[in-house]
C-alpha angles and dihedrals in degrees: 000000000000090000091054091050091051091050092051090047091052090049091053092048091049092050090047090051092049093049091046091051092049091049094049092046093051092047093050091051093055102081128170110250114233112244121209122205120219091279092054093253117141113248127182122244088228092061091048092050092046090052093049093048091049092051092046090054091046093049094038094237112170098203142000142174125205139190126184123198126207122181091347097310134098106249100169132032121170138163126209139192129343136335087192112025096187094053092036091235107163127227108256135185087268096054114120124214134190108254093203112184097002079080086081094066093049092044091052088053088050091049091056088061088063090047092053091048089055092242096114134035115206091217102041112104109258094226088070087065096037132358114225114220092189091070101021090115089072112061091199089079088075088072094059116112135185089255091056092047096049092048094044096247099120095104092237120129120244093260127349089229088068092059119093092243096036088235129136109243143163110244099189141004106295113257097018103089145013129258122156106243133183088175090065092051091050092052088055090049088054088052093052089049089052092048090055093040096228144101132266092279090053090052089051089052089052089052090051091048098044102035119004101048097044088052093042091240097162097167103045128095141150088215105041117219124219092270093056092045091054091052094046121120119241114253126237132195131227091281092049092253118147115254116221100220093192087067096038114113096219094045092052093044095049101037111124093009129112098237103189094193100050122357107088114128116200148125133238101266093048093044090048089062089063092044091052091048089054091048090052091042091235131159092023134065124257090252091054091052090047088057094045094052100036110108111243101168128044122193127178113205126213090257090061096252113136115218126199128199121195123174101317097332132094130207134166144198094259094063131072121265117279091026117133131176146162137196129213130209126179124152104291096357126082131163145165136205134183134185135184110204094197097054095030085230130139150119141215129206127189126192138180092223141074093256105064093108091057089047092052095047092046091047092053090052088052093047095049097052 
C-alpha cells in the first residue's frame, strides 16, 4: 500500500513538473514586440494604448481598432471600446468597419490591374468604353479619363445629392482643376463593370480574384456578405447617438452596389495586408506604382499647407517624403491610414464614430515625435 502511494505521489510530481515546464516555456516564447515610432525610436505598446484610450475618451469615440506596421510587418494590433455601446459588446479582432473613402486607394490599385492587362487606358476618354446617360447633356463629359477621375479632376461634384438641384453636373473643364468627387470614381466603376460585361456582384468577384485573394484579405469586400454584416460594428453620430443604418439614405442607396469611392468593409489586419503590399510594391509593376504615387493635383489651403493627390493617394507638405495617406468618412464610420514607402512604416485606425479622422491625425503626430 505504501509503495502504491509513493508511486502515485511521484506521478503527480512528474505531471506537475511537466505542466510547469510547458507553462514556463510558453511564457518565455511570448515576447513583447518592440514598436518603433516614425523616427525609429522604441515606444511601448502600453503608452500607445494609453494615448489612444485618452483620445477616444476626449473625442467620445465608442470603439476603435488599430494596427501599426514596422519594416513591413504588423507589430501592434489592438482593439478598444465598444462595437455596440448599448449592449456593451466590445470591439474584437473580428469586428468589421466601413472603410468609407479609403476605398479610393484600394480601388485605384484595383484599376491598375485593368491597365496592366491592357483592358483600360488611363488617358482614353471613358465614354469610349461606356456612355453615361446621367451627364450626356454636357458634351464635356466626353473628355473625362480614368486619370482625371482617380486624381479628382473630372469636374464632377462629390455626390449629386450634395448639389442644390440633386443633379449630376460638370463644374469645370475636365482636367483643369481639382474637386473631390465620388461621382467620378463611380463612373469609372461602371466602366470596369462594362469591360467585364457583368453586374456589381461580378465586379466584386473580380476584386476578390485580382486583389483580395492574392493578398489573403479574407475579411474585405466592397459588397459585404452576410458574414461581414453580422460582424460589423454599430455606427454612432457626432453626439454618440446610434445610427439606424436601415433608415439611412446612403446605406439604402448603396446596399448591394460596388461603390468604388466608399463601400469597402474591412478590419485593420486585413487592410494592413494591402498596405504592406503597397509598401513592398507587390502585385503591380514599377510603372503602375509610379503612376499611383505621382502627384496629379496640387491644392494650397488657406493655412498655407500644400496638398497633393495622386491616383487614390493623398500627401501634403507637412509630412515627410514618400508618405501617403487617406481618410474615410461615412455616416457613423470614420478612419485614417498612413504609409511611408521608404521606411515601410504605417498604421491604420478604424472607428464607429464621426471622429476617427481626428484620432488618426493626432495619433500620427504622437507617433512622429
